[in-house]
C-alpha positions in Angstrom: 11.0 33.1 31.9 14.0 32.0 33.9 13.4 28.4 32.7 14.0 29.4 29.1 17.7 29.2 29.7 18.3 32.9 29.1 21.0 34.8 30.8 19.4 36.2 34.0 20.1 39.8 33.0 18.3 39.2 29.7 15.4 37.5 31.4 15.1 40.5 33.7 15.2 42.9 30.8 12.5 41.1 28.9 10.3 40.9 32.0 10.7 44.6 32.7 9.7 45.4 29.1 6.6 43.2 29.6 5.7 45.0 32.8 5.8 48.4 31.0 3.2 47.3 28.4 0.0 49.4 28.6 -2.2 46.2 28.7 -0.5 44.6 31.7 -2.5 45.0 34.8 -1.8 44.1 38.4 -4.7 42.6 40.3 -5.0 42.1 44.0 -5.5 38.7 45.6 -8.6 38.7 47.8 -10.2 36.0 49.9 -12.8 35.6 47.1 -10.1 35.1 44.5 -8.4 32.6 46.8 -11.6 30.6 47.4 -12.3 30.6 43.6 -8.7 29.5 42.9 -9.1 26.6 45.3 -12.3 25.5 43.5 -10.6 25.8 40.1 -7.6 23.8 41.3 -9.8 21.0 42.6 -12.2 21.0 39.6 -9.5 21.1 36.9 -6.6 19.4 38.7 -4.2 22.3 38.2 -1.5 23.8 40.5 -2.1 26.7 42.9 -0.3 29.4 41.0 -2.1 28.7 37.8 -5.4 28.5 39.7 -4.8 31.9 41.2 -3.9 33.5 37.9 -7.0 32.0 36.3 -9.3 33.0 39.2 -8.0 36.6 39.0 -8.7 36.5 35.3 -12.3 35.4 35.8 -13.1 37.5 38.9 -11.9 40.7 37.2 -13.7 39.8 33.9 -10.5 40.2 31.9 -11.5 39.7 28.2 -8.3 38.1 27.0 -5.5 36.1 28.6 -2.2 36.6 26.8 0.2 33.8 27.8 2.4 31.1 26.5 1.6 28.9 29.5 0.2 25.8 28.0 -1.6 24.7 31.2 -3.4 28.1 31.4 -4.3 28.0 27.7 -5.6 24.4 28.0 -7.6 25.5 31.1 -9.1 28.5 29.3 -10.1 26.3 26.4 -11.7 23.7 28.7 -13.6 26.3 30.7 -14.8 27.9 27.4 -15.9 24.5 26.1 -17.6 23.3 29.2 -19.0 26.6 30.3 -17.4 28.5 33.1 -19.5 27.7 36.1 -17.0 29.7 38.1 -17.3 33.3 39.4 
């Protein structure tokens, strides 16, 4: 969000609105999620933060991932195409 060249106060306002949305959930990071994220990072060559987000998504069986993050969208498409094999 801050990389979109918004004024910081506007970026904060938009993020706070997003956090108030009823479909936004906060999920804990567990050892199991961390281990799965490491496997995902190695298997798909993605960074640690994206791997953690995706591992939480899989571990918690979240039915939809709403994001504009192209790396996460590409990963979701690849996992769906290849078959998940994770979790």
